N, C-alpha and C positions, 0 to 999 in steps of 0.2 A: 636094960643098962639105959638109966635115965643121963639124958644130955644136957652141961650146962648151958648152953649158949653161945659159950668163947670161944673164940675162936682156935687150933688146934696150935699148940707149941710152934711149930713149925712156923705157921704164920703170923706167930707174935713174935716172934723172934727175925722174921723177913721186914716188918713192918719196923721193929726198931732199928735195925740196920740201915734199913732207908732212912730213919728219918734222921742217922747219923750223916748219914751219906750226901742227904740233900741239902747241907749246911752251908760246905763248897761249894758244891755244884749253884748254887742259887747265885754265889758268887762271880765262879766262870760262865756259868752263861749268861748274866745279867750286862756282861761285859759289850763294849759298843763293835766289837769285831769278831771275826768267825774263830771260833775255836776247834779243835779236832772233837770234841764231844759234841758239837754242835750238829753232825751231820748225822746224829739219831734222838739226841736231845734237844728240846727246847722248854723256855722258861714259860710261861701261862703267870698273867695275872688278874687274878680270880676274887672278884668282890663278893664279899661275907653277905650273906642273903639279911641276915641278920644286923652284924654289926656295922656293915657296911666299909670295913677295915678290906686292906688290898692283900690279898694272899700271893706268896710268889713261888709256885708250885714246879717244881722241874717233872718233865712228863717225858718218856720215849714218844716218838711218834715213827709213823712210816707213811710212805704217799702210797695212795689207790690208781688204779689208773684214769680214775676222773681228776686226778691231781689233791685231792683230798689227803689230811692226815687222818689217821688213826691213830689213837691212842689207848692202853686197855684200860680201862676206870675201874680199879678194885678199890680203891682211898674212899677216904669220907670228902674230900676235895670239890669232887663230882656232884656232889649236894647243890653245890652253890651257885650252877648253871645253869641258865635257864636259855632252853632250847629257844634258837634263833637272834639271843642278845647278844651281839659281839664282844669278846674278849680280844684284850690283847697279849699277842703270842711276841716272844725275842726268840726268833731263827737264824742262827749264825751271825748272830749279832745285830740283825736289822728287827724292825718294829713290823706287822702285819697284825690286822683284825679279821676273827676268825668267828663263824658264826657257828656255837656249835649243837651237834644232835646229838642226845645221849640214847644209845640203842640197847633195848633190854631183851627183844623179840630173839627167842632162842636160834632160830635157824639163822635169822641174819648175823646176829653174831658169831655164832657159827663159822660164816661163812668170810667174815672180816677179820677173823683169828686167823684163819686159813692164809688170808691176803698176808697179815702182818706176818705169820712162822715164815712164809715165804721169801718176805723180803728180809725178814731180821729173825732168824731161827733160836737167837736167846730171846726172843718176846716170851717163848712159850715158857720160858723157866720162870714167870713173874707171872703167869696166869695162875699157874698150878693147877691144871684139868688134865688130868693122864691121856695118852692118846692110847688105844687099842691095837693089837697085833698089825691092822690094814693103815695105820698112822692116822684115823678119825678120833677124834675129842668125845671122849666117853660123854655120851647124852646124858644119863641120868646125874653124873657129876658136874656136867655144864648148866643144868636145869637146878642143880642148888647151889651151885655157886651165883645165878642170876637172882634166885630167890634170896640169898644173903647178902643180894646188892652189888653183885659186879656187873659191869654192862661195860661196853667200848663206846670211847666218844671217837665222833666223826666228825672234825672240825672242815668247812665248810669256808674256805679261805676267800677276803674281798680282795679282791683288784691283785689277782694274777697268784704266780706261784713263787713263794718265797725259797732262797736257797739252793736257786740252780746254779752250778758252776760247772 
């Protein structure tokens, strides 16, 4: 059976739903005040690598033990990130600079996804890699996801930890 190179129907539908949900989320997360959504969502101001246009991308995040923020990177937005180049993030109504690190090493991605799932069990739903009977990620499917562009973005914050309340 030949593959068409297209994403599965479920993933295409998820992309459409997320695109529609991002419209009001941009407005909500862009407010200069903390909102309930800000506990797990932030707004990244990402500069387009070809156009120079600023894109406002709502992203889920969790904090790791080192105080960095972790974001699942399944969308095309991460192609505009340059490792080490600061990106403005609005977190709980306040702007912060963070240096992105796009992580694609399978072993590291697996470990970071585990951190993310412990902090936010809903994160696993958006990654789309099933877990085996022991609760570990299916390594073959994880490898395929990484081959097709999935990564985890680790945001190194400049100047302290945002959103601590």
